DRENMARSE-381112 format. One record per atom (N, C-alpha, C, CB): z, x, y; atom name; residue number from 1. Coordinates in steps of 0.2 Angstrom, whole numbers, plus 2048, in hexadecimal, padded with zeros to 3 digits. Glycine has a CB too. Example, Ala and Ser with C-alpha at 12.3 -4.5 7.8 and 13.67 -1.06 7.14 Angstrom:
# DRENMARSE-381112
PT/Z/X/Y/atomo/num
PT/827/842/7E4/N/1
PT/827/83E/7EA/CA/1
PT/827/842/7F0/C/1
PT/82D/839/7EA/CB/1
PT/823/840/7F5/N/2
PT/824/844/7FB/CA/2
PT/827/840/800/C/2
PT/81D/846/7FD/CB/2
//
This chain:
# DRENMARSE-381112
PT/Z/X/Y/atomo/num
PT/5BF/ECB/9A7/N/1
PT/5C0/ECF/9A2/CA/1
PT/5C4/ECE/99E/C/1
PT/5C0/ED3/9A3/CB/1
PT/5C1/ECF/998/N/2
PT/5C6/ECB/991/CA/2
PT/5CB/ECE/98E/C/2
PT/5C2/EC9/989/CB/2
PT/5D1/ECB/98A/N/3
PT/5D7/ECE/988/CA/3
PT/5D4/ED3/981/C/3
PT/5DD/EC7/987/CB/3
PT/5DA/ED7/97F/N/4
PT/5D6/EDC/97B/CA/4
PT/5DF/EDC/979/C/4
PT/5D1/EE5/980/CB/4
PT/5E1/EDA/971/N/5
PT/5E5/EDB/96F/CA/5
PT/5E4/EE3/968/C/5
PT/5E8/ED5/96D/CB/5
PT/5E9/EE7/968/N/6
PT/5E6/EED/968/CA/6
PT/5EE/EF0/963/C/6
PT/5E5/EF1/971/CB/6
PT/5EF/EF2/95E/N/7
PT/5F4/EF4/959/CA/7
PT/5F1/EFC/959/C/7
PT/5F4/EEF/950/CB/7
PT/5FA/EFF/95B/N/8
PT/5F8/F07/95C/CA/8
PT/5FF/F0C/957/C/8
PT/5FA/F0A/968/CB/8
PT/5FD/F0F/951/N/9
PT/601/F13/950/CA/9
PT/602/F1B/950/C/9
PT/601/F12/94C/CB/9
PT/608/F1E/952/N/10
PT/607/F23/953/CA/10
PT/60E/F2A/94D/C/10
PT/606/F23/95E/CB/10
PT/60B/F2E/94F/N/11
PT/60F/F34/94A/CA/11
PT/613/F36/94F/C/11
PT/60A/F3A/947/CB/11
PT/61B/F33/950/N/12
PT/61E/F33/956/CA/12
PT/623/F3B/955/C/12
PT/621/F2C/957/CB/12
PT/61F/F3E/951/N/13
PT/620/F44/94C/CA/13
PT/61C/F4B/952/C/13
PT/61B/F43/943/CB/13
PT/617/F45/955/N/14
PT/613/F4D/95A/CA/14
PT/616/F4D/95E/C/14
PT/60C/F4F/95D/CB/14
PT/61A/F48/960/N/15
PT/61B/F46/969/CA/15
PT/61D/F4F/96D/C/15
PT/626/F3E/96A/CB/15
PT/619/F4F/973/N/16
PT/61C/F56/975/CA/16
PT/624/F54/979/C/16
PT/617/F5B/97B/CB/16
PT/62A/F53/97A/N/17
PT/62C/F52/97B/CA/17
PT/62E/F55/980/C/17
PT/62D/F50/977/CB/17
PT/628/F59/985/N/18
PT/62A/F60/98A/CA/18
PT/625/F58/990/C/18
PT/625/F6C/989/CB/18
PT/620/F53/98C/N/19
PT/620/F50/991/CA/19
PT/621/F49/992/C/19
PT/61B/F52/994/CB/19
PT/628/F47/990/N/20
PT/62A/F40/993/CA/20
PT/62F/F43/99A/C/20
PT/62F/F3B/98C/CB/20
PT/62F/F3C/99D/N/21
PT/634/F3D/9A4/CA/21
PT/636/F36/9A3/C/21
PT/630/F3F/9AC/CB/21
PT/63C/F38/9A6/N/22
PT/641/F33/9AB/CA/22
PT/63E/F2F/9B1/C/22
PT/647/F37/9AE/CB/22
PT/63F/F29/9AE/N/23
PT/63B/F22/9B5/CA/23
PT/643/F20/9B7/C/23
PT/635/F16/9B0/CB/23
PT/642/F1C/9B8/N/24
PT/649/F17/9BB/CA/24
PT/64B/F13/9B6/C/24
PT/648/F11/9C1/CB/24
PT/647/F10/9B1/N/25
PT/64A/F0E/9AB/CA/25
PT/64B/F10/9A6/C/25
PT/648/F0C/9A9/CB/25
PT/649/F16/9A4/N/26
PT/647/F17/99D/CA/26
PT/642/F1F/99D/C/26
PT/642/F10/99A/CB/26
PT/644/F24/998/N/27
PT/63E/F25/996/CA/27
PT/638/F25/995/C/27
PT/63E/F26/996/CB/27
PT/633/F29/997/N/28
PT/62B/F27/994/CA/28
PT/629/F2B/993/C/28
PT/625/F24/996/CB/28
PT/621/F29/991/N/29
PT/61C/F2F/98F/CA/29
PT/616/F2C/992/C/29
PT/61B/F2F/986/CB/29
PT/610/F2F/995/N/30
PT/60A/F2D/996/CA/30
PT/608/F2D/992/C/30
PT/608/F30/99B/CB/30
PT/602/F29/98D/N/31
PT/5FB/F29/988/CA/31
PT/5F7/F29/988/C/31
PT/5F9/F26/984/CB/31
PT/5F1/F29/987/N/32
PT/5EC/F2A/98A/CA/32
PT/5E7/F26/984/C/32
PT/5EB/F33/98A/CB/32
PT/5E2/F24/984/N/33
PT/5DF/F1F/97E/CA/33
PT/5D8/F1F/97E/C/33
PT/5E1/F17/97F/CB/33
PT/5D0/F1E/97B/N/34
PT/5CD/F1D/97C/CA/34
PT/5CA/F18/977/C/34
PT/5CB/F21/97F/CB/34
PT/5CA/F13/979/N/35
PT/5C7/F0D/974/CA/35
PT/5C0/F0B/973/C/35
PT/5CA/F07/975/CB/35
PT/5BC/F0E/96D/N/36
PT/5B5/F08/96E/CA/36
PT/5B6/F02/965/C/36
PT/5AA/F0E/96D/CB/36
PT/5B6/EFD/969/N/37
PT/5B7/EF7/964/CA/37
PT/5B1/EF6/960/C/37
PT/5B9/EF1/966/CB/37
PT/5AC/EF7/961/N/38
PT/5A5/EF8/95F/CA/38
PT/5A4/EFB/95A/C/38
PT/5A0/EFA/963/CB/38
PT/5AA/F02/959/N/39
PT/5A8/F07/955/CA/39
PT/5B0/F09/951/C/39
PT/5A4/F0D/959/CB/39
PT/5B0/F08/94B/N/40
PT/5B8/F0B/949/CA/40
PT/5B5/F0F/943/C/40
PT/5BF/F03/947/CB/40
PT/5BD/F16/942/N/41
PT/5BA/F18/93E/CA/41
PT/5BD/F16/936/C/41
PT/5BB/F1E/940/CB/41
PT/5BB/F19/931/N/42
PT/5B9/F18/92B/CA/42
PT/5C3/F14/927/C/42
PT/5B4/F22/927/CB/42
PT/5C6/F14/92A/N/43
PT/5CD/F14/92C/CA/43
PT/5CF/F0D/92D/C/43
PT/5D0/F18/931/CB/43
PT/5CB/F0A/932/N/44
PT/5C8/F04/934/CA/44
PT/5CA/F04/93D/C/44
PT/5CB/EFC/92F/CB/44
PT/5CF/F09/941/N/45
PT/5CF/F0D/944/CA/45
PT/5C9/F0E/94D/C/45
PT/5CE/F11/93F/CB/45
PT/5C9/F0B/955/N/46
PT/5C5/F0B/957/CA/46
PT/5C7/F0B/95E/C/46
PT/5C2/F08/954/CB/46
PT/5CC/F13/95C/N/47
PT/5CD/F1A/961/CA/47
PT/5D1/F1C/960/C/47
PT/5CD/F1B/966/CB/47
PT/5D6/F20/963/N/48
PT/5DC/F27/965/CA/48
PT/5E1/F26/967/C/48
PT/5DA/F2D/96A/CB/48
PT/5E5/F29/966/N/49
PT/5EC/F29/96E/CA/49
PT/5EE/F2F/96B/C/49
PT/5F4/F20/970/CB/49
PT/5ED/F30/973/N/50
PT/5F2/F38/973/CA/50
PT/5F3/F38/97B/C/50
PT/5ED/F41/970/CB/50
PT/5F8/F3E/97D/N/51
PT/5FD/F3D/982/CA/51
PT/5FB/F41/987/C/51
PT/605/F3D/981/CB/51
PT/5F9/F3D/98B/N/52
PT/5F7/F3D/992/CA/52
PT/5F6/F45/994/C/52
PT/5FE/F39/996/CB/52
PT/5F1/F47/996/N/53
PT/5F0/F4D/99B/CA/53
PT/5F1/F4F/9A2/C/53
PT/5EB/F4D/99C/CB/53
PT/5F4/F53/9A4/N/54
PT/5F4/F51/9AC/CA/54
PT/5ED/F55/9AE/C/54
PT/5FC/F56/9B1/CB/54
PT/5EB/F51/9B4/N/55
PT/5E7/F52/9B8/CA/55
PT/5E8/F5B/9B9/C/55
PT/5E7/F4C/9BE/CB/55
PT/5EB/F62/9B9/N/56
PT/5EF/F67/9BB/CA/56
PT/5EA/F68/9B4/C/56
PT/5F8/F67/9BC/CB/56
PT/5ED/F68/9AE/N/57
PT/5EA/F68/9A6/CA/57
PT/5E5/F67/9A7/C/57
PT/5ED/F64/99F/CB/57
PT/5E1/F63/9AA/N/58
PT/5D8/F63/9A7/CA/58
PT/5D5/F67/9AC/C/58
PT/5D3/F5A/9A5/CB/58
PT/5D6/F6A/9B3/N/59
PT/5D6/F6C/9B9/CA/59
PT/5D5/F74/9B5/C/59
PT/5DD/F69/9BE/CB/59
PT/5DB/F75/9B2/N/60
PT/5DB/F7B/9AF/CA/60
PT/5D8/F7D/9A8/C/60
PT/5E1/F7B/9AF/CB/60
PT/5D4/F78/9A6/N/61
PT/5CE/F78/99D/CA/61
PT/5D6/F7C/998/C/61
PT/5C5/F82/99E/CB/61
PT/5DD/F79/99C/N/62
PT/5E0/F79/993/CA/62
PT/5DB/F73/992/C/62
PT/5EB/F78/990/CB/62
PT/5E0/F76/98C/N/63
PT/5DE/F70/983/CA/63
PT/5E3/F6B/982/C/63
PT/5E0/F74/97B/CB/63
PT/5E0/F64/981/N/64
PT/5E4/F5F/981/CA/64
PT/5E7/F5D/97D/C/64
PT/5E1/F5B/982/CB/64
PT/5EC/F5B/97D/N/65
PT/5F3/F58/97B/CA/65
PT/5F3/F56/974/C/65
PT/5F6/F50/97F/CB/65
PT/5F3/F57/96C/N/66
PT/5F3/F54/968/CA/66
PT/5F1/F4B/968/C/66
PT/5F9/F55/967/CB/66
PT/5EC/F49/963/N/67
PT/5EE/F40/960/CA/67
PT/5F2/F41/95E/C/67
PT/5EA/F3C/95C/CB/67
PT/5F6/F3A/95E/N/68
PT/5FB/F3B/95B/CA/68
PT/5FC/F32/957/C/68
PT/600/F3E/961/CB/68
PT/5F6/F31/959/N/69
PT/5F5/F2A/954/CA/69
PT/5EE/F25/956/C/69
PT/5FD/F24/957/CB/69
PT/5EC/F22/953/N/70
PT/5E9/F1C/954/CA/70
PT/5E9/F14/956/C/70
PT/5E8/F1C/951/CB/70
PT/5E4/F11/958/N/71
PT/5E4/F0E/95E/CA/71
PT/5E1/F07/957/C/71
PT/5DF/F13/966/CB/71
PT/5DE/F03/955/N/72
PT/5DD/EFE/953/CA/72
PT/5DB/EF7/957/C/72
PT/5E1/EFD/94F/CB/72
PT/5D3/EF3/959/N/73
PT/5D4/EEC/95A/CA/73
PT/5D8/EE8/958/C/73
PT/5D1/EE8/95A/CB/73
PT/5D8/EE4/959/N/74
PT/5DB/EDD/955/CA/74
PT/5DB/ED5/956/C/74
PT/5E0/EDF/955/CB/74
PT/5D8/ED5/95E/N/75
PT/5D7/ED0/960/CA/75
PT/5D4/ED1/965/C/75
PT/5DB/ECE/962/CB/75
PT/5CD/ECE/967/N/76
PT/5CA/ECC/96E/CA/76
PT/5C8/EC5/971/C/76
PT/5C4/ECF/96F/CB/76
PT/5CA/EC3/976/N/77
PT/5C8/EBC/97A/CA/77
PT/5C3/EBC/977/C/77
PT/5C7/EBC/982/CB/77
PT/5C2/EB3/974/N/78
PT/5BD/EB2/974/CA/78
PT/5BA/EB4/96C/C/78
PT/5BA/EB6/97A/CB/78
PT/5BC/EB8/969/N/79
PT/5BB/EBE/965/CA/79
PT/5B1/EBF/965/C/79
PT/5BE/EBB/95D/CB/79
PT/5B1/EC1/96C/N/80
PT/5A9/EC4/96A/CA/80
PT/5A9/ECB/969/C/80
PT/5A4/EC3/96F/CB/80
PT/5AD/ED1/969/N/81
PT/5AE/ED7/967/CA/81
PT/5B3/ED7/963/C/81
PT/5AE/EDB/96B/CB/81
PT/5B5/ED3/95F/N/82
PT/5BD/ED5/95A/CA/82
PT/5B8/ED8/951/C/82
PT/5C4/EC9/958/CB/82
PT/5BA/EDA/950/N/83
PT/5B9/EE0/94B/CA/83
PT/5B7/EDD/945/C/83
PT/5BF/EE5/94A/CB/83
PT/5B2/EDF/940/N/84
PT/5B2/ED8/93B/CA/84
PT/5B6/EDB/935/C/84
PT/5A8/ED5/937/CB/84
PT/5BA/EE3/936/N/85
PT/5BC/EE2/931/CA/85
PT/5C6/EE0/930/C/85
PT/5BA/EE7/930/CB/85
PT/5C7/EDE/936/N/86
PT/5CE/EDB/939/CA/86
PT/5CC/ED4/93D/C/86
PT/5D3/EE1/93F/CB/86
PT/5CB/ED2/93A/N/87
PT/5CA/EC9/93C/CA/87
PT/5D2/EC7/93F/C/87
PT/5C7/EC2/931/CB/87
PT/5D2/EC0/943/N/88
PT/5D6/EBF/946/CA/88
PT/5D6/EB9/942/C/88
PT/5D5/EBF/94D/CB/88
PT/5E0/EB9/941/N/89
PT/5E0/EB3/93A/CA/89
PT/5E4/EAF/93F/C/89
PT/5E4/EB6/931/CB/89
PT/5E9/EB2/945/N/90
PT/5EC/EAE/949/CA/90
PT/5E9/EAC/950/C/90
PT/5F1/EB0/949/CB/90
PT/5EC/EA7/956/N/91
PT/5ED/EA7/95E/CA/91
PT/5F3/EAA/961/C/91
PT/5EC/EA1/960/CB/91
PT/5EE/EB2/966/N/92
PT/5F2/EB4/96A/CA/92
PT/5F5/EB3/96D/C/92
PT/5F1/EB7/96C/CB/92
PT/5FD/EB1/96F/N/93
PT/5FF/EAD/977/CA/93
PT/5FC/EB3/97C/C/93
PT/60A/EAB/979/CB/93
PT/5F8/EB2/97F/N/94
PT/5F6/EB6/986/CA/94
PT/5F4/EAE/98A/C/94
PT/5EF/EBD/986/CB/94
//
């Protein structure tokens, strides 16, 4: 599997703080994203970011949490799927 570089931008004011949870090393938030590098929207984004829905919420048919922001593919290993709108101008050291 090849590597993909993605930038993520979220509106932190939309975070549902009730979904934050304490872990051993800090406070965490589960996020979900769906990315389609072959298709970009009118702003050059390839997907969205939302707070994750629990299995119980999905099974109960609850409404999904709001979308917090977007993501954009900025790098693909070998350049095979790099979007035309985001040319790679530097090497990413992976």
